Steps between C-alpha positions, in 0.01 A plus 500: 500500500580201280868542582422491872281191461781329311747594774261368765459169319875468457571576866220279628589214272869524588421490870266205462759302304772595749288392797409173333858411414626615840235298682581193294876532549477599864198328652526156337827390665402681818169311517680170459748597773223613736305178453806283563602691812143501633472121458822445692392742774164328525666158544740633765216669691285188490782273630673717759285803572605861521841424653598277209369763258725763661804274473419422138454871417827594673678244283329597171441876536778576247474183292398691184755749368375857502182423697398504867263238644261602774226307679252739653307380802143586599634807684634642173867464597768268371524186714879556533439853634666667203392842381320480167666669205317788334400278207375224733303743716338658195401161362357384831289815523361427155443128567323571827251723318434227249507204742208257550446251786692176446294202398768239468835414653691632200404766242781553248268685268518811715746773399682407826424137599407417858553190711272415795620338819321240714361778719346672193752785495582615145860583400572696184802392291653809343794502257608848384803633310764674709508792248171658394388392152332746267281220373400408848409863569296516184280217618398684816147643504460842339860517370421394143196728477702790640777448247245469220332822613833684511593368156167608354526845661854551372405377153194729501710804591764405245237450232339835584836678479591328173158581356542869583862498387405354162149623438546868595734583210294281268188696590697820442607375157138410427387851594781646289391292200146629540634855522695452177188359336322820609764714323675595825859461384642642824415183697806340667511196728859435611505758783602327823641194321845643431674265741325185386653273236229236466298435186210723610731799552663438163155485342407831665814668368437359153145635523633848580746476211212406271295794631794735439533367147127540435506857627805576285327347198184699573701819525685416180173431316347822629806696394498323164139603441585857589800499269302348214226758547758777501676364192175466309378843604808683375474405125122537515543853634742582219259356242218708643720808477586417138129465418432838659781665306379343175159655550632853549545710184745531342587138593789290376286187475773283348740578783243424767405175327865400501514577871190289564647217296815501715292495817291212368818306428625575849172378647513186294857432611413563864200267489709230332766531768245485781337190350838334465583574863161365609560177310842466660343528847237236421522124549208372296696317233864448402678706239580332176868418529768351280867418491667813366846633439525807721803624307281559193246696707775719648652565157161614363439736791852647473459565124169680556647705785797600280255622236312715756823631656646612167302825524707605805815315398450253783644160411409174671798266551437129558760293685478128562238257383251253644622148424191332640135468419219602730139393506262790499287739303704674229284812472494557875874456543564733208266758651673474840847557355379768260333704775827527691715567194270769359503677838881487500517653150235760589681634809860471377665828402573566134806334352523253791482123460277246673663170597319167493696207644390137518665274755427137568607325818392140553124495443448876551496755219544870580426784258646833617390826333707810594457861394679828574189682615439685828404183689227462760491617864586203728160518672326445166702203376245238612194709420584548133355153435161609634228589245485872406782593735715779357818649636476812284133554425527776244791344310318165469191664362690713257673190368171313469561238768208355689700393807391139456772343286731401786205356693427275202867404483503398867183290462628331183825403671309373804271291278810344341657420837742789485538848648562864412718729713633853457802689632694820446850453366790631708653659189170665407195381316237239564491120469217247488572128534265235367562147624357180351542128557656365180460150365208418726137430415249708692121523495392863482206538736344803336218537250568538131 
């Protein structure tokens, strides 16, 4: 409504200004010309009568370039017997409707001045352009109001169409937002706007992308809760079984207590990992960060991994070094690298090495960890960074893994502005690449 009112004011104001300027530019010189011609005609008529007026008109009928001069007698015809042009006839019809009885010999104030002869007959002096003028047409009765009405009608229809064109998807987005607020994550609003490229259509598509992300996050959270419940239930079930066995005579109480102690340690480790992952997903406060030499962190992790791999004669070989500092949290970065390296040692066959290579290119640092294990099915390569996702369920549990280490690694790298990717090697084995921005200060938007 406000848009239509604004359009109406603009159209009406523009027409008023146009008419005013046109009238000033068009009527002012014409009025002066009409008055001058009427005075001359009045003098000729007073001195010589109608015959002299005809001779004068015949001489001066084309005296003004682009205009025709007529003198209309009481019978409504030109005194020279000429046929009136369309413009002259239209003006005479209008003037006749507006005419008043003459009171004086000469009335130049009329739209078309008249001169009066000795016998009282009135003659109208009419000067019209040979070609029709749009400004002259606009001054005719009803024309300006008609144009204004058409302009207002067109602007009203245009405003109505624009209002529907813009407000309909906005109302749909509003309804979709209310649906999301009501936990209906299936609400979508971009249907029917596929061909549009305006800002409203882009907003609708962004809304749908947000809804997809929210639904994915909800599904991930639901699955995470299920996985956590499952992971907690398994050691609790084993502890309950150990308690039952300890109560049955003859019971090996020491053995069952050892079993319960291992399950308690596993529970404690699982809870610690879950809390760490939760902190990595949060944004309440930044991590404590510092300038650190990543080469030292990598060396420490490699030494520890070599110690663990000695039991299966699995050596960890380090190639390259990081010649740049990074700003980040030392413990988190160590944990991220250690999770990947321990998995590589765990799943490598006996007597096979694990390769760790560090490569720096410009401001990017890449840590590649390769093993000679069985690898991962291609369909699972992206999912291995999801919490509690396991490729080989029984093997992971037998080895004591919680299925959450790689998820922590991915979140740590993301918090440090990097990334974690995985791939199967063409020659056999598995490779994880950790990428970081070296030599750059970053604020870690995660809680401590």
